[in-house]
C-alpha positions in Angstrom: 67.3 86.4 80.8 67.2 82.7 80.5 70.0 80.4 81.7 71.2 77.0 80.7 71.0 75.8 84.3 69.7 77.1 87.7 73.0 76.5 89.4 76.7 76.5 88.3 79.0 75.0 90.9 82.6 76.2 90.4 85.1 73.9 92.2 88.8 75.0 92.0 91.1 72.1 92.8 94.8 71.4 93.3 95.9 67.7 94.0 92.5 66.6 95.3 92.1 63.2 93.5 90.9 61.5 96.8 88.1 63.8 97.5 86.6 64.6 94.1 84.5 61.3 93.7 82.9 61.8 97.1 82.4 65.5 96.5 80.7 64.8 93.2 78.5 62.1 94.5 77.4 64.4 97.4 76.6 67.3 95.0 74.6 64.9 92.7 72.5 63.7 95.7 71.7 67.1 97.0 70.8 68.5 93.5 68.6 65.5 92.8 66.8 65.6 96.1 65.9 69.3 95.5 65.2 68.9 91.8 67.6 71.6 90.7 69.3 71.8 87.3 72.9 72.2 87.6 76.5 72.0 86.2 79.7 71.3 88.1 82.8 73.0 86.7 85.9 71.5 88.1 88.9 73.8 87.4 92.2 71.9 87.9 94.9 74.4 88.8 97.8 72.4 87.4 97.5 69.3 89.7 100.4 66.9 89.8 98.4 63.9 90.9 95.6 62.1 89.2 92.9 64.8 89.7 92.4 65.5 86.0 92.0 61.8 85.3 89.3 61.7 88.0 87.5 64.7 86.4 87.6 63.0 83.0 86.1 59.9 84.6 83.4 61.9 86.2 82.7 63.7 82.9 82.2 60.4 81.2 79.6 59.3 83.7 77.8 62.6 84.3 76.9 65.1 81.4 76.5 67.8 84.1 80.3 67.8 84.8 82.6 70.2 82.9 86.4 70.3 83.4 89.0 72.9 82.8 92.7 72.1 83.3 95.4 74.7 83.6 98.8 74.2 81.9 100.5 75.0 85.2 99.5 76.2 88.7 98.2 79.8 88.6 96.5 79.9 92.0 92.9 79.8 93.2 92.0 83.3 91.9 92.8 82.3 88.3 90.9 79.1 88.7 87.8 80.9 90.0 88.0 83.5 87.2 88.1 80.8 84.5 85.2 79.1 86.2 83.2 82.3 86.3 83.8 82.8 82.7 82.5 79.3 81.9 79.5 79.4 84.3 76.1 79.3 82.6 73.8 79.0 85.6 71.5 81.6 87.0 73.3 81.4 90.4 77.0 80.5 90.6 78.2 78.7 93.8 81.9 78.4 94.6 83.2 75.7 97.0 86.5 74.1 97.8 87.3 70.5 96.7 88.6 69.3 100.0 85.2 68.4 101.5 85.3 71.1 104.1 82.5 72.8 102.5 79.1 71.0 102.5 77.0 70.8 99.4 74.0 70.5 101.7 74.2 74.3 102.0 73.6 74.9 98.3 69.8 74.8 98.1 69.5 77.5 100.9 72.2 79.7 99.2 70.3 79.4 95.9 67.1 80.4 97.6 68.7 83.5 99.2 69.9 84.7 95.8 66.7 83.9 93.9 64.0 84.7 96.4 65.7 87.1 98.8 67.4 88.9 95.9 70.9 89.1 97.3 73.7 89.7 94.9 76.2 87.8 97.0 75.8 85.4 99.8 78.9 84.6 101.7 79.3 81.5 104.0 80.3 82.0 107.6 82.1 79.1 109.3 81.0 80.0 112.7 82.4 76.8 114.2 85.8 76.0 112.6 87.9 72.9 112.6 91.2 74.7 111.9 94.3 75.0 114.1 94.8 78.0 116.3 97.6 79.2 114.1 95.0 79.8 111.4 91.9 80.8 113.3 93.4 83.8 115.2 95.0 85.4 112.2 91.7 84.9 110.4 89.8 86.8 113.0 92.3 89.7 112.9 92.1 89.7 109.0 88.3 89.6 109.0 88.2 92.6 111.4 90.6 94.6 109.2 88.6 93.8 106.1 85.3 94.8 107.7 86.8 98.2 108.7 88.4 98.9 105.4 85.7 97.8 103.0 82.6 98.6 105.0 81.2 95.2 104.3 80.3 93.5 107.7 81.0 89.8 107.0 82.3 87.5 109.6 84.3 85.2 107.2 85.6 86.9 104.0 87.7 83.9 103.1 85.1 81.2 103.2 85.1 79.3 99.9 81.5 78.6 100.0 79.7 81.6 98.4 76.8 82.2 96.0 76.5 84.9 93.3 74.1 86.1 90.8 75.5 85.3 87.4 75.7 88.9 86.5 78.1 89.4 89.5 80.8 87.0 88.4 80.5 88.2 84.8 81.2 91.8 86.0 84.3 91.3 88.1 87.9 90.1 87.5 89.6 87.9 90.0 93.4 87.8 89.9 96.4 87.4 92.1 95.1 86.4 95.5 91.9 88.4 95.2 89.7 85.3 95.7 89.6 86.4 99.5 88.0 89.7 98.4 85.3 88.9 95.9 82.6 90.5 98.1 84.5 93.9 98.0 85.0 93.5 94.2 81.4 93.0 93.8 80.5 96.0 95.9 82.9 98.3 93.9 81.2 96.9 90.7 77.8 98.1 92.0 76.5 95.0 93.6 75.7 96.2 97.1 73.2 93.6 98.5 75.6 91.2 100.2 74.4 88.8 102.7 75.8 86.0 104.9 74.8 82.6 106.0 76.2 80.3 108.7 77.5 77.2 107.1 78.8 73.9 108.4 82.6 73.6 108.4 84.0 70.1 108.3 87.4 68.8 109.3 89.7 68.0 106.3 89.4 64.4 105.3 92.1 64.0 102.7 95.4 65.7 102.1 96.7 68.9 103.5 96.1 72.6 103.2 97.5 74.2 100.1 98.1 77.6 101.7 101.3 78.4 103.4 102.5 81.2 105.7 102.8 83.6 102.8 99.0 84.2 103.0 99.7 86.2 106.2 101.8 88.6 104.2 99.8 88.5 100.9 96.4 88.9 102.6 96.9 92.4 104.0 98.6 93.6 100.9 95.9 92.3 98.7 93.3 94.0 101.0 95.0 97.4 100.6 95.1 96.8 96.8 91.4 95.9 96.6 90.4 99.0 98.6 92.6 101.2 96.6 91.6 99.9 93.3 87.9 99.9 94.3 88.0 103.6 95.3 90.7 105.0 93.0 91.4 102.4 90.4 89.7 104.6 87.7 90.9 108.0 89.1 94.3 107.5 90.7 95.0 111.2 90.5 92.3 111.8 93.1 94.5 109.9 95.6 98.0 110.9 94.6 97.0 114.3 93.6 95.5 115.1 97.0 98.6 113.8 98.8 100.7 115.9 96.5 98.8 119.0 97.1 99.0 118.5 100.9 102.7 117.9 100.9 103.4 120.8 98.6 101.2 123.2 100.6 103.0 122.2 103.8 106.4 122.8 102.2 105.4 126.1 100.6 103.7 127.3 103.8 107.0 126.7 105.8 109.0 128.5 103.1 106.6 131.5 103.1 106.8 131.6 106.9 110.6 131.6 106.9 110.7 134.4 104.3 108.4 136.6 106.4 110.3 135.8 109.5 113.6 136.6 107.8 112.4 139.9 106.3 110.5 141.3 109.3 111.5 139.6 112.4 114.9 137.8 112.3 117.6 140.5 112.6 120.5 138.1 112.6 122.7 137.2 109.6 121.6 133.6 109.6 120.8 132.3 106.1 117.4 130.6 105.4 119.3 127.7 104.0 121.0 127.3 107.4 117.8 126.6 109.2 116.5 123.1 109.8 112.9 124.1 108.6 114.3 124.8 105.2 115.2 121.1 104.6 111.9 120.0 105.9 109.9 122.2 103.5 112.3 121.2 100.6 111.6 117.5 101.2 107.9 118.1 101.5 107.7 120.1 98.3 109.7 117.4 96.4 107.4 114.7 97.7 104.4 116.7 96.6 105.8 116.9 93.1 106.6 113.2 93.1 103.1 112.3 94.2 101.7 114.5 91.4 103.9 112.7 88.8 102.9 109.4 90.1 99.2 110.3 89.7 99.8 111.4 86.2 101.7 108.2 85.3 99.0 106.1 86.9 96.4 107.9 84.8 98.4 107.2 81.7 99.0 103.5 82.4 95.3 103.0 83.4 94.0 104.5 80.2 96.3 102.7 77.9 96.6 99.2 79.4 94.6 96.0 79.1 92.8 94.8 82.3 92.4 91.2 81.3 94.9 88.5 82.4 95.6 85.6 80.0 95.7 82.1 81.5 96.8 79.2 79.4 94.3 76.3 79.3 95.8 72.8 78.5 92.6 70.9 78.2 88.9 71.4 78.5 85.9 68.9 78.4 
């Protein structure tokens, strides 16, 4: 399959007017030195500053620049998804707009995809310039992600990653799933996932756009990705198994109490007066509820659209 460019560089941004000209100049220098054909897709996630004006100015000077502006702030995942849909390069590189990701890493990432035949190559910021309040939770999060997904990356949340074009066209990034694109790729059948140590630079302009809510959303999204990857197309296999286990436990306790009452318990105590009766009743009701949840999930999954709609205000 022939591609319009060798590399598509997708850059999601939100209020980054100061860093964009420097980032663009850096990318152009690296691409020129290595004689790589490229396009840079800036996705403005509803910035309130002059970021879009900067993108328009860069487009006027450089035909390799493309810009997409959201009508409002949808989040990084939505910006990446729109950039993936627009990407025409053989290899798609994602990087943040705050200059903490180095464009000098792009040629090697490209080589690892094209020559080493990786489906995904994730950056690893081995030496970070982030506060302790961010680095320690990140280590815990990466450990949990490795255990739950079976993908042994050191830095799932690194913005600097490389993908085959087929990978980004096969996945859907929504919510806050930008942290889990490697697992999404794995569950779509792209199993050759590599890692490269990359340079992490201290933030030069502005402040971080991510607040404390990432510590809550991150684990929840991780559980969602794992569940959807394993049971998204067959939810009954998850809820049905739980329902069977709970129902069997409840029925087993009832059966035991009936046998005990008929053959061994000589007292006049009623079965309904025993504590075990209420335990088995709850277990059986929970089993039925899990079954019903599985059936409803199957109905919803078979009859609903999987694509999110994002309103684009401008595009160049």
